C-alpha positions as CSV (number, residue, x, y, z in Angstrom):
1,M,275.3,-69.2,148.5
2,T,272.3,-69.4,146.1
3,L,269.0,-69.9,147.9
4,I,265.7,-71.3,146.7
5,S,262.8,-69.0,147.5
6,P,259.9,-71.0,149.2
7,S,256.4,-70.8,147.8
8,R,253.3,-73.0,147.4
9,R,254.7,-74.2,144.1
10,L,257.7,-75.8,145.9
11,R,256.2,-78.3,148.4
12,R,257.9,-79.4,151.6
13,T,257.6,-83.0,152.5
14,P,256.4,-84.9,155.7
15,F,260.1,-85.5,156.5
16,S,261.6,-82.1,155.8
17,Q,262.1,-81.4,159.5
18,G,264.1,-84.5,159.9
19,V,266.1,-83.9,156.7
20,E,267.1,-80.4,157.8
21,A,268.0,-81.6,161.2
22,A,270.3,-84.3,159.6
23,G,272.3,-81.5,158.0
24,V,271.3,-81.7,154.3
25,K,273.7,-79.8,152.2
26,A,272.0,-79.7,148.8
27,Y,268.6,-80.2,147.1
28,T,267.2,-80.6,143.7
29,V,263.6,-79.9,142.7
30,Y,261.7,-83.0,141.6
31,N,257.9,-83.1,140.9
32,R,257.7,-79.6,142.6
33,M,259.2,-81.0,145.8
34,L,262.6,-80.8,147.5
35,L,264.8,-83.9,147.0
36,P,268.0,-84.1,149.0
37,T,271.1,-84.8,147.0
38,V,274.0,-84.5,149.5
39,F,274.4,-84.8,153.2
40,D,278.1,-85.3,154.0
41,S,279.5,-85.4,150.5
42,V,278.5,-87.4,147.4
43,E,281.5,-89.7,147.9
44,A,281.1,-90.1,151.7
45,D,277.4,-90.7,151.3
46,Y,278.3,-93.3,148.6
47,H,280.6,-95.3,151.0
48,H,278.1,-95.2,153.8
49,L,275.2,-96.4,151.6
50,K,277.3,-99.4,150.5
51,Q,278.3,-100.3,154.1
52,H,275.4,-99.4,156.4
53,V,271.8,-98.2,156.1
54,Q,270.2,-94.9,155.1
55,V,266.7,-93.4,155.4
56,W,265.8,-91.4,152.3
57,D,263.1,-88.8,151.9
58,V,261.8,-89.6,148.4
59,S,258.4,-88.0,148.9
60,C,259.0,-86.5,145.4
61,E,258.1,-89.9,144.0
62,R,254.5,-88.8,143.8
63,Q,251.7,-91.3,143.4
64,V,249.2,-91.1,140.6
65,E,246.2,-93.2,141.8
66,L,243.8,-95.0,139.4
67,R,240.7,-96.1,141.1
68,G,237.5,-97.6,139.6
69,P,236.2,-100.3,137.2
70,D,238.4,-99.1,134.3
71,A,241.6,-98.7,136.3
72,G,243.2,-101.8,134.8
73,R,242.2,-100.8,131.3
74,L,243.7,-97.4,131.8
75,M,247.0,-98.8,133.2
76,Q,247.4,-101.0,130.1
77,M,246.8,-98.0,127.8
78,L,249.7,-96.2,129.4
79,T,252.4,-98.9,129.0
80,P,253.7,-101.4,126.4
81,R,254.4,-103.8,129.3
82,D,251.7,-106.6,129.4
83,L,250.0,-106.2,132.7
84,R,247.5,-109.0,132.4
85,G,249.4,-111.3,134.8
86,M,250.0,-108.6,137.4
87,L,248.5,-109.5,140.8
88,P,247.5,-107.4,143.8
89,G,250.6,-107.1,146.0
90,Q,252.9,-106.9,143.1
91,C,255.1,-104.0,141.8
92,L,256.3,-103.7,138.2
93,Y,258.8,-101.3,136.6
94,I,257.0,-100.0,133.5
95,P,257.8,-97.6,130.6
96,I,255.0,-95.2,130.0
97,V,254.9,-93.8,126.5
98,D,253.0,-91.4,124.3
99,E,251.4,-92.0,121.0
100,T,254.8,-91.8,119.2
101,G,256.3,-94.4,121.6
102,G,258.3,-91.6,123.4
103,M,259.1,-92.1,127.0
104,L,256.9,-90.0,129.3
105,N,258.0,-91.6,132.6
106,D,259.6,-94.8,133.9
107,P,257.7,-95.4,137.2
108,V,256.9,-98.4,139.4
109,A,253.3,-99.5,139.1
110,V,251.8,-100.8,142.4
111,K,248.7,-102.9,142.2
112,L,246.7,-102.5,145.4
113,S,243.6,-104.4,144.2
114,E,241.9,-105.3,140.9
115,D,240.4,-101.8,140.6
116,R,243.1,-99.7,142.3
117,F,246.7,-98.9,141.3
118,W,249.4,-96.4,142.3
119,I,251.9,-95.2,139.7
120,S,255.1,-94.1,141.7
121,I,256.4,-91.6,139.2
122,A,259.7,-90.1,138.2
123,D,260.0,-86.4,137.5
124,S,257.3,-85.4,135.0
125,D,253.7,-84.2,134.9
126,L,252.3,-87.6,134.4
127,L,249.1,-86.9,136.4
128,L,248.0,-84.5,133.7
129,W,248.6,-87.0,130.9
130,V,246.7,-89.8,132.7
131,K,243.8,-87.5,133.5
132,G,243.7,-86.5,129.8
133,I,243.6,-90.1,128.7
134,A,240.9,-91.1,131.2
135,N,238.7,-88.2,130.2
136,G,239.3,-88.4,126.5
137,Y,238.3,-92.0,126.4
138,R,235.5,-91.5,128.9
139,L,236.8,-94.2,131.2
140,D,235.0,-95.1,134.5
141,V,238.0,-94.3,136.7
142,L,239.1,-91.6,139.2
143,V,242.6,-90.3,138.7
144,D,244.2,-88.2,141.4
145,E,247.3,-87.7,143.7
146,P,246.8,-89.2,147.1
147,D,248.5,-87.9,150.3
148,V,251.1,-90.7,150.1
149,S,254.9,-90.0,150.5
150,P,257.5,-92.7,150.0
151,L,260.3,-93.1,152.5
152,A,263.1,-95.4,151.4
153,V,265.3,-97.5,153.7
154,Q,268.4,-98.6,151.7
155,G,271.7,-100.4,152.3
156,P,273.0,-103.8,153.4
157,K,271.6,-103.3,156.9
158,A,268.1,-102.2,155.7
159,E,266.4,-105.5,156.5
160,D,267.7,-105.5,160.1
161,L,266.4,-102.0,160.7
162,M,263.0,-102.7,159.1
163,E,262.5,-105.8,161.3
164,R,263.1,-103.8,164.4
165,V,260.3,-101.3,163.5
166,F,257.8,-103.5,161.6
167,G,258.5,-107.1,162.8
168,E,260.0,-110.2,161.4
169,R,257.3,-110.6,158.7
170,V,259.0,-107.7,156.8
171,R,261.8,-110.2,155.8
172,D,259.2,-112.3,153.9
173,I,258.6,-109.5,151.3
174,R,259.9,-110.6,148.0
175,F,261.6,-108.3,145.5
176,F,259.2,-106.0,143.8
177,R,256.4,-107.2,146.0
178,F,254.7,-105.4,148.9
179,D,252.6,-106.1,152.0
180,L,250.7,-104.0,154.5
181,F,252.0,-103.2,157.9
182,Q,250.5,-101.2,160.8
183,F,251.9,-98.0,162.1
184,E,250.0,-95.6,164.4
185,G,246.7,-97.1,163.2
186,R,247.5,-96.9,159.5
187,D,248.0,-99.7,157.0
188,L,251.2,-98.8,155.2
189,A,252.3,-100.6,152.0
190,I,255.9,-101.6,152.3
191,A,257.7,-102.8,149.1
192,R,261.1,-104.4,148.7
193,S,262.3,-101.9,146.1
194,G,264.3,-98.7,145.9
195,Y,266.5,-96.5,143.7
196,S,269.8,-98.3,144.6
197,K,271.3,-101.8,144.1
198,Q,272.3,-102.1,147.8
199,G,269.0,-103.6,148.8
200,G,266.1,-102.1,150.8
201,F,262.5,-101.1,151.1
202,E,260.2,-98.3,150.2
203,I,257.5,-97.4,152.8
204,Y,254.4,-95.7,151.3
205,V,253.6,-93.3,154.1
206,D,249.8,-92.6,154.1
207,G,249.3,-89.2,155.6
208,T,251.6,-86.2,156.3
209,D,251.0,-86.4,160.1
210,I,252.8,-89.7,160.7
211,G,255.9,-88.7,158.7
212,M,258.1,-87.5,161.4
213,P,257.0,-90.1,164.0
214,L,258.1,-92.8,161.6
215,W,261.3,-91.0,160.7
216,N,262.2,-90.6,164.3
217,L,261.4,-94.2,165.2
218,L,263.7,-95.5,162.3
219,F,266.6,-93.5,163.6
220,Q,266.0,-94.6,167.2
221,A,265.8,-98.2,166.2
222,G,268.9,-98.1,164.0
223,A,271.3,-96.1,166.2
224,D,273.7,-99.1,166.6
225,L,273.4,-99.9,162.9
226,N,275.0,-96.5,162.0
227,V,271.8,-95.3,160.3
228,R,272.0,-91.9,158.6
229,A,269.8,-89.7,156.5
230,G,270.7,-90.3,152.9
231,C,269.4,-89.8,149.3
232,P,269.7,-91.3,145.9
233,N,273.5,-91.3,145.2
234,L,274.8,-90.2,141.8
235,I,277.9,-92.5,141.9
236,E,276.0,-95.6,143.0
237,R,273.1,-95.2,140.5
238,I,275.5,-94.8,137.6
239,E,277.5,-97.9,138.7
240,S,274.2,-99.7,138.9
241,G,272.8,-98.6,135.6
242,L,269.8,-96.9,137.1
243,L,268.5,-94.4,134.6
244,S,267.3,-90.9,135.5
245,Y,264.2,-89.7,133.6
246,G,264.9,-86.1,132.3
247,N,268.7,-86.8,132.4
248,D,269.4,-90.0,130.6
249,M,266.1,-90.2,128.6
250,T,263.3,-87.9,127.6
251,D,260.1,-88.1,125.5
252,D,262.4,-88.0,122.4
253,N,263.5,-91.5,123.3
254,T,261.7,-94.8,123.0
255,P,262.0,-97.6,125.6
256,H,264.2,-99.6,123.1
257,E,266.7,-96.7,122.8
258,C,266.8,-96.7,126.6
259,G,267.7,-100.3,126.9
260,L,264.2,-101.1,128.3
261,G,263.0,-103.3,125.5
262,R,262.8,-106.2,127.9
263,F,259.9,-104.3,129.7
264,C,257.9,-104.0,126.4
265,D,255.5,-106.8,125.4
266,T,254.4,-104.8,122.4
267,Q,252.8,-107.7,120.6
268,T,250.5,-108.6,123.5
269,A,250.0,-105.3,125.3
270,I,246.8,-104.6,123.4
271,G,245.4,-101.2,124.1
272,C,248.7,-99.4,124.7
273,I,248.5,-95.9,123.1
274,G,252.0,-96.1,121.7
275,R,251.8,-99.7,120.5
276,D,251.7,-99.1,116.8
277,A,254.8,-96.8,116.9
278,L,256.7,-99.3,119.1
279,L,255.9,-102.2,116.8
280,R,257.7,-100.3,114.1
281,V,260.6,-99.6,116.3
282,A,260.8,-103.2,117.5
283,K,260.8,-104.4,113.9
284,E,263.5,-102.0,112.6
285,G,265.5,-101.8,115.8
286,P,266.8,-98.6,117.4
287,V,269.5,-96.5,115.7
288,Q,270.9,-95.4,119.1
289,Q,270.9,-96.9,122.6
290,I,272.0,-96.2,126.1
291,R,275.4,-97.7,126.9
292,P,277.7,-97.7,130.0
293,L,281.0,-96.0,129.3
294,A,284.3,-95.4,131.2
295,I,285.9,-92.0,130.8
296,E,289.6,-91.9,131.2
297,G,291.7,-89.4,133.3
298,D,291.1,-87.5,136.6
299,P,287.7,-87.2,138.1
300,V,285.3,-85.4,135.9
301,G,282.9,-82.7,137.1
302,P,279.2,-83.2,137.3
303,C,277.4,-83.6,133.9
304,D,274.8,-80.9,134.1
305,R,274.5,-80.8,130.3
306,P,275.0,-83.4,127.6
307,W,278.6,-84.0,126.7
308,G,279.1,-84.8,123.0
309,L,280.6,-88.2,122.0
310,Y,282.7,-88.2,118.8
311,A,284.7,-90.5,116.5
312,G,286.9,-88.0,114.7
313,D,284.7,-85.0,114.0
314,V,281.5,-87.0,113.7
315,R,279.1,-86.7,116.7
316,L,277.8,-90.1,117.6
317,G,275.9,-89.5,120.8
318,Q,276.2,-87.9,124.2
319,I,277.1,-88.6,127.8
320,T,274.1,-87.8,130.1
321,S,275.4,-88.9,133.5
322,A,279.0,-89.2,134.8
323,A,280.9,-89.5,138.1
324,W,284.1,-90.6,139.6
325,S,283.8,-94.1,141.1
326,P,286.1,-94.6,144.2
327,D,285.5,-98.4,144.2
328,F,286.4,-98.9,140.5
329,N,288.9,-96.0,140.3
330,I,287.5,-94.7,137.0
331,N,284.9,-92.2,135.7
332,V,281.7,-94.2,135.2
333,A,279.1,-92.8,132.7
334,I,275.8,-93.4,131.0
335,G,275.5,-92.3,127.4
336,M,273.3,-92.6,124.3
337,V,275.4,-94.0,121.4
338,R,274.7,-94.6,117.7
339,I,274.5,-98.2,116.5
340,T,277.6,-97.9,114.5
341,H,279.8,-97.3,117.6
342,W,278.0,-98.9,120.5
343,G,280.0,-102.2,120.4
344,V,281.9,-103.2,123.5
345,G,285.4,-101.8,123.5
346,T,284.7,-99.0,121.0
347,R,286.9,-96.0,121.7
348,L,285.3,-92.5,121.5
349,R,286.1,-88.9,122.3
350,V,284.0,-87.0,124.8
351,E,284.0,-83.3,125.3
352,T,283.6,-82.8,129.1
353,D,283.5,-79.5,131.0
354,D,287.0,-80.3,132.0
355,G,288.2,-80.8,128.5
356,E,288.5,-83.5,125.9
357,R,288.8,-87.1,127.2
358,A,288.9,-90.6,125.8
359,A,285.9,-92.9,126.6
360,T,285.3,-96.6,126.0
361,V,282.0,-98.5,125.7
362,Q,281.7,-101.1,128.4
363,A,280.2,-104.6,128.4
364,G,277.9,-103.8,131.3
365,F,277.3,-101.6,134.3
366,W,279.5,-101.9,137.4
367,N,277.0,-103.3,140.0
């Protein structure tokens, strides 16, 4: 067994005690924190997530807080999504880009008030980029990382469990909206969101000290709902077309290449640092784009490196995420494909770790 050596560089979470007691079998490192990846098995966790309810330690989704008179201006500088209509209490999925239009992160922006935002980030050093922009432009805004750790409750029974802990009002939260709820004297923001398509909530836990009391209460309240500890599931996220920053896209890719053009209001997002570059991309169109693919044959192994996609001997892209789907009885995959071969039904060849396979571009994702 290979172990991870603990140090201050690898941070535990407010829920680590509960995760370990629940029998976590594997972790990955995400924003210098431990993110569980397997409890029972990837497939068993997948079936349970689709049928019941799980509590996920996603503390690794760190918050970059923007606070001050220029917070709104700074937010708009970071993203090509037009934020002028964003209201307090609202969450928005936003691409964050650099000066070339390259993706730096694909977080959820949370607007707490007119002069205060959280950016709930994927795995990248976004805090340093945002601090650099704020200081370089001499903006009147404080940028830091608050002691806030998200805890996700996901699955078809998530709403029932949340009502038992936070009351009936939690059912009134609309998708990608949040409201404040009391727990042990703290106001916790609870959003109807999460990194699955099974439905659920994310609780922004303010303060390390109340992490385990909340964890324990959720499990006590959900015993008859078959609640279990869980984590973002590889199979379910690929079926759902949920992209993974660092796997399916990097700063070499624009939002348009990642299929995120619908989240770009480049014409009206005045002030976005990458706006000029993205205007050119929008006009010319991307030469490659993320597509769902099905890979034929027996279950493939994990895609821990890009697998080349070919037509004949010509490389036309790469598979970045793949897994066997028990519900659809096929290997589901996410790949970046050249424009000449991204049409639905196009047959390609993929070089997996298990050998060469046939792959077909799909019309859409599976969920």
